[in-house]
C-alpha positions in Angstrom: 22.6 -83.2 13.5 25.4 -85.0 11.7 25.6 -88.8 12.3 29.1 -90.2 12.6 30.1 -92.4 9.7 31.2 -95.2 12.1 29.7 -96.8 15.1 32.3 -95.4 17.5 33.3 -98.2 19.8 31.4 -100.8 17.9 34.4 -103.0 17.4 35.1 -103.0 21.2 31.4 -103.9 21.9 31.8 -107.1 20.0 33.8 -108.4 23.0 31.0 -107.6 25.4 29.4 -110.7 27.0 26.0 -109.4 26.0 27.0 -109.5 22.3 28.6 -112.9 22.7 25.4 -114.3 24.2 23.2 -112.7 21.5 25.6 -113.9 18.8 25.3 -117.5 20.1 21.5 -117.3 20.0 21.6 -116.3 16.4 24.2 -118.9 15.4 22.1 -121.6 17.1 18.9 -120.4 15.4 20.6 -120.5 12.0 22.1 -124.0 12.7 25.7 -122.6 12.7 25.6 -122.2 9.0 25.7 -119.2 6.6 22.1 -118.5 5.6 23.2 -117.9 2.0 25.7 -120.5 1.1 25.5 -122.9 4.1 29.2 -122.7 4.8 30.1 -123.5 8.4 33.5 -121.7 8.6 34.3 -118.2 9.8 30.7 -117.3 10.8 29.6 -113.8 11.6 26.3 -112.3 12.7 25.2 -109.5 10.4 22.8 -106.7 11.3 20.3 -106.2 8.5 19.8 -102.6 9.6 21.2 -100.1 12.1 19.2 -98.0 14.6 20.3 -94.5 15.5 18.7 -93.1 18.7 18.4 -89.3 18.1 17.9 -88.3 21.7 21.1 -90.1 22.7 23.0 -89.2 19.6 24.2 -92.8 19.2 23.6 -96.2 17.7 21.9 -99.0 19.5 24.2 -101.5 21.1 24.7 -104.5 18.8 23.0 -106.8 21.3 19.9 -104.6 21.6 18.5 -105.5 18.2 15.6 -107.9 17.7 16.7 -111.4 16.6 14.8 -111.0 13.3 17.2 -108.2 12.3 20.3 -110.5 12.7 21.4 -113.3 10.4 24.4 -115.7 10.3 26.8 -115.2 7.3 30.2 -116.6 6.5 32.9 -114.0 6.1 32.8 -114.2 2.3 29.0 -113.6 2.0 29.2 -110.9 4.7 31.9 -109.0 2.9 30.2 -109.5 -0.5 26.9 -108.2 1.0 28.5 -105.0 2.4 30.1 -104.3 -1.0 26.8 -104.9 -2.8 24.3 -103.3 -0.5 24.2 -100.3 1.9 22.8 -101.3 5.3 19.8 -99.0 6.1 19.9 -96.9 9.2 16.6 -96.2 11.0 16.3 -93.1 13.1 14.3 -93.1 16.4 
């Protein structure tokens, strides 16, 4: 089985109310600051790993991840991290 290089409708799912609620929980937990540089501007919630569900042949929805796999980053730290590190994908 070949896994798609993208998460399909991932971008669209970021407008889902379930993601917005999860995102707010993570932002609150991290005191609305980037966990790396403490910046408070242009905050994003980063997935530390992705989960691919083999039997469904798709990735988990962004809001279905445990909170400990999500962190708050500013746009600059998020971009730098994606350039420097490959996010691992776990298969279930």
